[in-house]
N, C-alpha and C positions, 0 to 999 in steps of 0.2 A: 504494500500500500504506500503510495507516494503522496506527500502533502505539499500542495502548491498554494502559497499565500498570494492572494490577489489584492492589489491595492491601487490607489490613485487618489487624486484630489476630487473635491466636489465638482460635479458636472462634467467629469471626464469620460463617462460612459461605463463605469465599473459594473453597475447592476445589469446593463444590457450584455456586457461581455461575460458576466457570470452565467447568464441565461444561455449564452452560446456554448459555454463549457458543459452545462447541463444537457444541452441538445446533443453533445458529442459523447454522452454516456458517463460524465463525471458526477459524483455526488457533490453538491454545493451547499456549504454552510455559510449563512449570512449573519455577521455579528450584529448588525442593526436589527434584523428580524428577531434575533435571540433576545435582545434588550426589550423589544416590544412585547414578546411573549412573557418575559419576566415581570414587566410592569402591568400587564393586563390583569383583569379580574381572575383571581385564583393563581396568579403567577407567583413564583418563588420569592420575588423581591418585595412583594406587597407587605407582608407581615413585618419583616425586619425594618423596612422603610417607615412603617407606621409607628414603630417604637423610636427610631432615630430622629425622624422628621415628620411628626404627625400631620403637619399642614400640607405635606406633599401628597397625601392619599385622599382621593375623592371618590365616593361611590364604589369603594372596594378595589380601586385601581390607582396606580401611581400616575399623577398628572405631570406631564412634561412641562406644561405651562407653569404649574406651581414650582417645580424644581428650578426652572429658569429664574423665577422671581426670588426664590430662596437664595440661590447662588448669587444673584445680583445684590441682595442685601447683606449676605454673609459669605465672602469668598472661601472661608474655611469649610463651608458645607460640602463643597465639591469633593474634598478628601474623604469625608464621611460617606458620601454617596458611592464613591468609587470603591471604598472598603467593603461595602455591601454588594455592589453589582459585579465587580471584577471576578471574584471567586465563583459567583453563580454563572457568569458567562463562560468561564473556564470549564466548569462542570458540564454545561450545556454542550460545549464544543467537544469535550472528551467523550460524552455519551454518543454524540453524533458520529464521531470517528469510529467508536467501538461498534456501532450498528451498521456503518456503511459497507456496501458490498462491491463498490467499484475499485478499479486499480489506481485511479487518480482521484484524490479528494481535494476539491478547491475550497479554500477558506477565505471568504470575502471579508476582509478586515480593513476598514478605512485608515485606521491609525497603526497599521502593521509595524512600520519602522519606528514610529514615535514611541510605541510601547515596548519595543524590543521583541515583538512577536515573531519577527523574521528568523530568530535563532532557533525556533522550534520547527521550522519548515525545511523540507528537502530542497525547495527552490522557491523563488518569488517572481511574480509577474506584476508589472505596473502598467496601467492604461494611461494614455496621454492624448491630448489634443491641444491645438494652439489656444492661447488665452482668450482670444476674441470669441471663438466657438464655445469655449467653456462658459464664459460669462453669459453669452446669448442663451445657451441651454438652461442655465440656472434661472435667469430672468424670465424665460418663457414658461417656466413651471408656475410662476405667479405665487410662490409660497414664501418669498422673502424679499426684503428690500435690498438695494445695492449695498447699504451700510452693513446689513447682516451678512451678506455674501463676503464682503471684505473682512469682516471679523472672523468668519470661519476660515477663510484663506490664511489669515495671519496666524492662526493656531496650528495650521498644518505645515509639515515640512515642505519646502519648495519642491515642485514637481521634478525639476532637473536633478535635484539631489536624490529623490526617490528612484528616478529612472537609472541614475548612476549606480545605485545600490542593488537594483533588481537584476535577476538572471535573465529575464525576458521583458521586453518593452512592446506593448501592443498599441499601435496608433489607431484611434477610433474615429478617424475623419469620415469614413463611410462604413455602413454595415457590412458590405461585401469585403472590404479591405480588412476589417476587424475579424470577420469570420475566417478568412484565409489565414490570418496570423494565429488565431486560436488553434486551428487545425495543425499548423506548423509547430506550435509549441507542444501540443499533445503528441505529435509524431516524434518529436525530439525526446520528450520525456519517456514515451513508451519504448523507444529505441534504447534509452539508458536502462530502463527496467529490465528489458530483455537481455542486456549484457551485464547486468549487475552480478 
């Protein structure tokens, strides 16, 4: 079983690329989706969060809006939130890997390099696109302001640095081009597995 860490910055096409890996027979684990599961009603993060930050829980689920407000008022809250969430995300990922049946498991982790998660991977792939396309994609979603987009970017490692650290770089300028590169990455990985 081969672990491929997939990363990239906001609006670079990581989710779409992850779907392409899934279409090629890979098991794909999504860190953001794991957090959503943990925060939703009945999720494993709800009870510990209710104890640590009661205001963050509304109607039996963790409210991301409330979390943002809490972190805005108390920057130290982020450390407490991460102390609850990170071990739960790690367990979710470990359970997924243990149950996966495919030869290549793709772990979609936005902050892969920032958190040192790349050390646990057999290889890493970074998606990229030019900054104008990136910004246009994010703004077209209509879910955030330009200022919010800039704030997120400022917290992420620069894309050139991510690409320099990655084993594979996937240009997501067009769907066809990205799909061709996904297939090439998998061919290379499967070749390595065959000769391991």
